[in-house]
Wavefront OBJ file of the C-alpha trace (Angstrom):
o trace
v 0.000 0.000 0.000
v 1.121 3.525 -0.714
v 2.190 5.064 2.639
v 0.283 8.282 1.986
v -2.982 6.481 1.256
v -2.474 4.304 4.320
v -1.866 7.360 6.496
v -5.019 9.099 5.274
v -7.090 6.010 5.946
v -5.492 5.544 9.370
v -6.253 9.131 10.429
v -9.903 8.800 9.503
v -10.132 5.328 10.996
v -8.679 6.543 14.297
v -11.243 9.355 14.534
v -14.093 7.014 13.642
v -12.933 4.680 16.421
v -12.149 7.442 18.927
v -13.807 10.859 18.348
v -11.563 12.342 21.045
v -8.600 12.121 18.684
v -9.947 15.165 16.840
v -8.702 17.292 19.749
v -5.139 16.311 18.786
v -5.613 17.131 15.078
v -6.580 20.821 15.161
v -3.582 21.648 12.936
v -4.774 19.282 10.201
v -7.203 20.654 7.590
v -9.528 18.763 5.221
v -7.667 20.009 2.144
v -4.487 18.364 3.397
v -5.956 15.029 2.318
v -5.291 13.866 -1.235
v -8.530 12.006 -1.947
v -11.754 14.073 -2.210
v -13.678 11.428 -0.233
v -11.165 11.723 2.585
v -11.368 15.516 2.511
v -15.156 15.419 2.767
v -15.177 12.821 5.524
v -12.619 14.637 7.677
v -14.550 17.896 7.248
v -17.749 16.064 8.246
v -16.125 14.639 11.373
v -14.945 18.099 12.404
v -18.432 19.490 11.826
v -20.001 16.781 13.997
v -17.534 17.665 16.724
v -18.374 21.383 16.445
v -22.087 20.554 16.595
v -21.573 18.562 19.799
v -22.390 15.076 18.552
v -23.435 12.702 21.386
v -20.589 10.344 20.512
v -18.129 12.845 21.993
v -19.589 12.242 25.438
v -19.684 8.454 25.157
v -17.519 6.752 27.807
v -17.715 3.146 26.705
v -18.274 2.183 23.116
v -18.690 4.669 20.308
v -22.272 4.706 19.028
v -22.858 3.617 15.468
v -24.477 6.996 14.771
v -21.015 8.634 14.890
v -20.018 6.710 11.785
v -23.322 6.850 9.923
v -23.832 10.564 10.597
v -20.299 11.309 9.382
v -20.899 9.364 6.171
v -24.265 11.092 5.637
v -22.729 14.547 6.147
v -19.797 13.843 3.838
v -22.137 12.429 1.177
v -23.669 15.887 0.817
v -20.384 17.035 -0.780
v -19.072 13.955 -2.637
v -20.693 11.082 -4.421
v -19.993 7.386 -3.997
v -19.126 7.411 -0.287
v -20.768 4.499 1.525
v -20.855 3.091 5.036
v -18.958 0.081 3.727
v -15.944 2.312 3.103
v -16.026 3.296 6.772
v -15.291 -0.382 7.553
v -12.204 -0.096 5.367
v -11.011 3.012 7.172
v -11.523 1.512 10.601
v -9.670 -1.658 9.709
v -6.817 0.442 8.263
v -6.088 2.026 11.671
v -3.612 -0.032 13.746
v -3.831 2.202 16.858
v -6.299 5.093 17.279
v -4.016 6.877 19.750
v -1.380 7.172 16.994
v -3.635 9.611 15.126
v -1.252 12.621 15.497
v 1.556 10.639 13.871
v -0.707 9.541 11.032
v -1.796 13.159 10.663
v 1.823 14.257 10.383
v 2.236 11.917 7.430
v -0.863 13.386 5.773
v 0.413 16.932 6.334
v 3.825 16.015 4.928
v 2.236 14.722 1.744
v 0.108 17.859 1.510
v 3.184 20.078 1.849
v 4.937 18.362 -1.045
v 1.807 18.546 -3.221
v 1.093 22.173 -2.404
v 4.647 23.320 -3.130
v 4.600 21.402 -6.410
v 1.285 22.934 -7.501
v 2.358 26.496 -6.730
v 5.738 26.006 -8.415
v 3.895 24.891 -11.560
v 1.691 27.995 -11.415
v 4.729 30.231 -11.030
v 6.384 28.611 -14.033
v 3.251 28.987 -16.151
v 2.903 32.651 -15.153
v 6.561 33.322 -15.996
v 6.158 31.763 -19.430
v 2.972 33.747 -20.095
v 4.630 36.994 -18.991
v 7.625 36.321 -21.219
v 5.303 35.880 -24.176
v 3.442 39.109 -23.419
v 6.462 41.160 -22.358
v 5.183 41.544 -18.783
v 6.406 40.621 -15.306
v 3.416 41.237 -13.026
v 2.013 37.723 -13.198
v 5.310 36.050 -12.345
v 5.960 38.399 -9.428
v 2.419 37.903 -8.128
v 2.695 34.114 -8.109
v 6.140 34.341 -6.542
v 4.533 36.268 -3.670
v 1.769 33.662 -3.466
v 4.336 30.863 -3.298
v 6.282 32.689 -0.592
v 3.091 33.088 1.442
v 2.221 29.416 1.008
v 5.674 28.377 2.196
v 5.298 30.551 5.283
v 1.867 29.113 6.093
v 3.071 25.542 5.635
v 6.074 26.233 7.867
v 3.809 27.484 10.648
v 1.594 24.436 10.335
v 4.635 22.190 10.490
v 5.846 24.100 13.536
v 9.113 25.830 12.677
v 10.462 29.239 11.728
v 10.838 29.471 7.932
v 14.195 30.674 6.645
v 16.151 30.164 3.413
v 18.711 27.360 3.595
v 20.842 26.179 0.691
v 20.846 22.412 0.063
v 23.906 20.630 1.411
v 24.308 18.959 -1.959
v 23.201 20.343 -5.313
v 19.685 19.157 -6.198
v 19.135 16.783 -9.058
v 19.116 18.497 -12.422
v 15.678 19.778 -13.355
v 14.134 18.648 -16.632
v 15.486 20.508 -19.628
v 13.274 23.534 -20.226
v 11.973 24.440 -23.666
v 13.666 27.363 -25.417
v 12.844 30.695 -23.729
v 9.864 32.536 -25.105
v 10.865 35.496 -27.315
v 14.543 34.521 -26.953
v 15.450 36.240 -30.232
v 13.912 39.504 -29.056
v 15.766 39.323 -25.737
v 19.080 38.730 -27.524
v 18.393 41.619 -29.867
v 17.613 43.995 -26.992
v 20.875 43.043 -25.300
v 22.885 43.541 -28.480
v 21.316 46.940 -29.155
v 21.974 48.016 -25.575
v 25.661 47.124 -25.819
v 25.949 49.064 -29.081
v 24.380 52.114 -27.426
v 26.751 51.892 -24.454
v 29.816 51.703 -26.710
v 28.535 54.579 -28.848
v 27.582 56.730 -25.838
v 29.678 55.633 -22.822
v 28.024 58.195 -20.539
v 24.822 56.176 -20.880
v 26.427 53.612 -18.538
v 25.342 55.870 -15.677
v 21.705 55.165 -16.610
v 21.933 51.387 -16.142
v 25.026 50.495 -14.132
v 23.213 50.850 -10.802
v 20.713 48.040 -11.433
v 21.685 46.041 -14.527
v 23.968 43.023 -14.033
v 25.775 40.751 -16.527
v 23.537 37.830 -15.570
v 20.465 39.749 -16.741
v 21.410 39.306 -20.393
v 19.780 36.359 -22.141
v 22.983 35.649 -24.085
v 25.907 34.897 -21.705
v 28.323 36.362 -24.276
v 26.484 39.694 -24.058
v 26.715 39.506 -20.286
v 30.480 39.053 -20.471
v 30.796 42.019 -22.812
v 28.693 44.130 -20.433
v 31.053 43.087 -17.642
v 33.945 44.463 -19.681
v 32.104 47.746 -20.182
v 31.370 47.902 -16.467
v 35.036 47.389 -15.600
v 36.133 50.187 -17.930
v 33.427 52.475 -16.538
v 34.390 51.670 -12.949
v 38.033 52.504 -13.586
v 37.107 55.705 -15.405
v 38.815 54.586 -18.597
v 37.561 55.493 -22.074
v 35.118 53.163 -23.782
v 35.352 52.486 -27.510
v 35.770 49.540 -29.831
v 39.520 49.195 -29.183
v 39.396 49.484 -25.372
v 36.512 47.043 -25.162
v 38.362 44.539 -27.345
v 41.449 44.894 -25.158
v 39.461 44.419 -21.927
v 37.749 41.346 -23.375
v 41.147 39.851 -24.210
v 42.472 40.575 -20.705
v 39.455 38.812 -19.166
v 39.841 35.737 -21.372
v 36.556 36.266 -23.195
v 38.285 35.801 -26.536
v 40.518 32.946 -25.436
v 37.710 30.750 -24.045
v 35.596 31.133 -27.171
v 32.794 33.123 -25.524
v 33.163 35.757 -28.239
v 35.351 36.115 -31.268
v 37.034 39.391 -32.165
v 34.807 39.621 -35.242
v 31.619 39.159 -33.204
v 32.734 41.757 -30.676
v 33.582 44.235 -33.415
v 30.195 43.675 -35.070
v 28.426 44.476 -31.804
v 30.542 47.562 -31.126
v 30.011 48.842 -34.667
v 26.275 48.133 -34.569
v 23.431 50.621 -34.508
v 24.062 52.892 -31.549
v 21.268 55.467 -31.293
v 18.614 54.613 -28.736
v 17.696 54.877 -25.077
v 20.011 52.882 -22.856
v 17.523 53.001 -19.974
v 14.649 51.722 -22.093
v 16.730 48.920 -23.579
v 18.068 48.066 -20.136
v 14.515 47.753 -18.860
v 13.731 45.327 -21.679
v 16.746 43.248 -20.695
v 15.639 43.358 -17.048
v 12.082 42.366 -17.933
v 13.364 39.281 -19.708
v 15.647 38.554 -16.763
v 12.723 38.631 -14.304
v 10.697 36.060 -16.236
v 13.708 33.813 -16.902
v 14.704 33.870 -13.246
v 11.138 33.179 -12.131
v 10.922 30.188 -14.453
v 14.289 28.868 -13.257
v 13.264 29.226 -9.590
v 9.974 27.464 -10.292
v 11.737 24.530 -11.956
v 14.180 24.203 -9.069
v 11.394 24.281 -6.474
v 9.339 21.723 -8.353
v 12.338 19.395 -8.495
v 12.745 19.794 -4.728
v 9.056 19.142 -4.044
v 9.062 15.988 -6.142
v 11.939 14.594 -4.068
v 10.039 12.481 -1.534
v 13.128 11.993 0.636
v 13.129 15.669 1.680
v 11.520 16.369 5.032
v 8.981 19.233 4.997
v 11.299 21.565 6.881
v 14.094 20.954 4.399
v 11.757 21.357 1.438
v 10.403 24.701 2.654
v 13.846 26.041 3.566
v 15.386 25.004 0.236
v 12.399 26.406 -1.679
v 12.803 29.787 0.018
v 16.492 29.706 -0.902
v 15.572 28.957 -4.532
v 13.419 32.100 -4.582
v 16.394 34.240 -3.518
v 17.660 35.016 -7.043
v 14.184 36.154 -8.054
v 14.005 38.465 -5.033
v 17.306 40.038 -6.106
v 16.155 40.559 -9.692
v 12.828 41.984 -8.479
v 14.629 44.548 -6.294
v 16.727 45.733 -9.221
v 13.692 45.758 -11.515
v 11.953 48.065 -9.061
v 15.033 50.285 -8.942
v 15.087 50.460 -12.740
v 11.477 51.657 -12.705
v 12.020 54.224 -9.968
v 10.310 52.217 -7.231
v 12.311 52.154 -3.991
v 12.814 48.822 -2.315
v 10.190 48.129 0.360
v 11.388 48.828 3.908
v 12.341 45.939 6.130
v 9.284 44.642 7.970
v 8.985 45.853 11.532
v 8.983 43.266 14.313
v 5.552 41.753 14.711
v 3.686 43.126 17.753
v 3.124 40.672 20.580
v -0.082 38.707 20.353
v -2.242 37.108 22.967
v -0.985 33.674 21.980
v 1.685 32.096 24.201
v 5.237 32.070 22.816
v 5.112 28.324 22.238
v 1.996 28.472 20.098
v 4.093 28.379 16.940
v 5.540 24.974 17.785
v 2.289 23.563 19.119
v 1.720 21.608 15.933
v 5.170 20.042 16.087
v 4.728 19.108 19.745
v 1.294 17.684 19.051
v 2.794 15.464 16.391
v 5.628 14.242 18.591
v 4.360 14.040 22.184
v 3.075 10.578 23.043
v -0.429 10.424 24.452
v -1.350 8.460 27.593
v -2.323 4.955 26.705
v -6.033 4.296 26.907
v -8.274 1.402 26.170
v -9.321 1.605 22.534
v -13.059 1.891 22.168
v -14.952 -1.023 20.832
v -15.466 -1.103 17.100
v -18.995 0.003 16.303
v -19.352 -2.884 13.876
v -17.176 -5.613 12.363
v -14.519 -4.181 10.064
v -14.103 -5.394 6.540
v -10.825 -5.908 4.741
v -9.090 -2.876 3.187
v -10.039 -2.193 -0.375
v -7.558 -2.662 -3.189
v -7.839 0.920 -4.371
v -4.990 2.123 -6.440
v -2.831 4.378 -4.227
v -2.205 7.933 -5.367
v 1.223 9.372 -5.878
v 2.324 12.156 -3.589
v 2.450 14.726 -6.325
v 0.376 15.297 -9.384
v 0.464 17.711 -12.239
l 1 2 3 4 5 6 7 8 9 10 11 12 13 14 15 16 17 18 19 20 21 22 23 24 25 26 27 28 29 30 31 32 33 34 35 36 37 38 39 40 41 42 43 44 45 46 47 48 49 50 51 52 53 54 55 56 57 58 59 60 61 62 63 64 65 66 67 68 69 70 71 72 73 74 75 76 77 78 79 80 81 82 83 84 85 86 87 88 89 90 91 92 93 94 95 96 97 98 99 100 101 102 103 104 105 106 107 108 109 110 111 112 113 114 115 116 117 118 119 120 121 122 123 124 125 126 127 128 129 130 131 132 133 134 135 136 137 138 139 140 141 142 143 144 145 146 147 148 149 150 151 152 153 154 155 156 157 158 159 160 161 162 163 164 165 166 167 168 169 170 171 172 173 174 175 176 177 178 179 180 181 182 183 184 185 186 187 188 189 190 191 192 193 194 195 196 197 198 199 200 201 202 203 204 205 206 207 208 209 210 211 212 213 214 215 216 217 218 219 220 221 222 223 224 225 226 227 228 229 230 231 232 233 234 235 236 237 238 239 240 241 242 243 244 245 246 247 248 249 250 251 252 253 254 255 256 257 258 259 260 261 262 263 264 265 266 267 268 269 270 271 272 273 274 275 276 277 278 279 280 281 282 283 284 285 286 287 288 289 290 291 292 293 294 295 296 297 298 299 300 301 302 303 304 305 306 307 308 309 310 311 312 313 314 315 316 317 318 319 320 321 322 323 324 325 326 327 328 329 330 331 332 333 334 335 336 337 338 339 340 341 342 343 344 345 346 347 348 349 350 351 352 353 354 355 356 357 358 359 360 361 362 363 364 365 366 367 368 369 370 371 372 373 374 375 376 377 378 379 380 381 382 383 384 385 386 387 388 389 390
C-alpha cells in the first residue's frame, strides 16, 4: 500500500474509532488530504464535533451513529461514499491513539503537493509573462508561493528561513527554449551598441543592470567588460573594449570572437540605454522566475526531503528572483520596500508556533481503545495515489 494512502485512511479510521482524537488534530485541515472522499469525511467529522455530537460524550463504546452521521454529512459534498468504506477506514487504523503521527504523514504529503502545484503555477505565469512582455504575473505568483511556504512552515511548527541544500539538487528537466529569446538577444545587443557609442549612458543602467540579466551569456560578459572600464574611469570604444575582453579571457575561451565583438561595437548605436536596459531586465525577471519554479518543483518531487528541508530550500531557490525583483523596481524608480517591523506581541503564548510540532511528537497516555462500532471489513484494493500530481 502507498504510505500516503495508508496514512489518510489511518487518520480517519482513528477518529471514527475514537472521536476524542480530533482534539489532537486541530492543525490538520480537510484540504491536506489527497482524496476528495477523505477531505469530505474529515470535514464532516470536524463538523459533527463542532455541533456537539453525542458520541463525543460516550464513555464506553462509540455509538454507530457517529459513523453513519459522518458518512451522511460527507455524502452531501461527494458522491460514492458508503458506510462500507467506513469499515475499510476503521480496519486500516492499527492504533487510534497514533492519530497525530498519522496526521503528520498526511500533512507532509500535503506540503509536497502544495509546493509542487504552486511552483507549476509560477512557471506557467513566468512563461505567459515572457510571451506578453510583462512581469506582473510572475511576481504575483512568486509572492503567493512565498506566502504558502510561510503558512506551511507554521503548520509544520518551525520558523521558515532560506537554507541552501547541502548537496546540489538533481538536475531539473530541460526547459523548452525561452519565449521570445530572439527579441531578448536583440535587446541586449542593441543596448551594448548604445553603451559603446555613448559611454556616458552607462550611468543610466550600471546601478541596477547586471551581466547575468542578459539572455545571451556572451552579451553579459561584454557588459562586464564595459562595467570594468566604466568603474576605472577609462575610455570606452571599440579598441578598449576589445582589449578588456582579451584581458578577461573572453576571446581565449571562445565566448566571443574578435569579429563578433567588433560587429556588436560597430552596430546601430542610437537609442535609449535606460529603455533597452529595462527590456533586458524584464526578460531577466521572467527567466529567473521560471528557473526558480523549476528548481522548487524538483525539490518538491523529491520524496526523501523532510517538509522543513523542502520549505527552507524552496525559500532559498526564490532568492535570485528576489534580487532581480529589487533591481527591476530600482530600474522603474520604485524604492525597495522597507524591512518589515517586528511583529507586535499577540495574545498567543510564545510556544503556540511549535504547538503543531509538539502535538505530532508528544506521546499520548495509553487508553483502552473503544470497541469497534461494527465488524470491520478488509481494506479495499484501491490504487494508491502518488504524492504529487500535475
